[in-house]
C-alpha angles and dihedrals in degrees: 000000000000124000115277139179112248097181141351125199111177125172132179099290106005145017149154133255121192116208124197133201141149096257133049091228091056096056090049095047128114088249091058091048091050090049090054092047092049091051092048092046090064088074106013100044109211108016143161139212122249093231095228098104121152125188117221133183123246132194127234089282093054092251127134128201138175090252091053092047091050093044094242097121143009135021122279108236097179143326128260131199124192114215115200111210131197127190118245123242 
């Protein structure tokens, strides 16, 4: 699966973009980061990423849980990563 934007919530000076992919490495890649920045730039103009991104697994309903993260229950459908964006000065 290619990278895709799951959600985008952009305000006046900051926002978040959630990227999804089949593999954890994909949602943490430079391409995913650039996709998030490009999405944020539509409203924020020049913006940057906080640098504290963490990939997490989700099930077929897009939900994550401690049991899913720890591999105790459920099937991982894909991985998400939330990119926090801030507008430049």
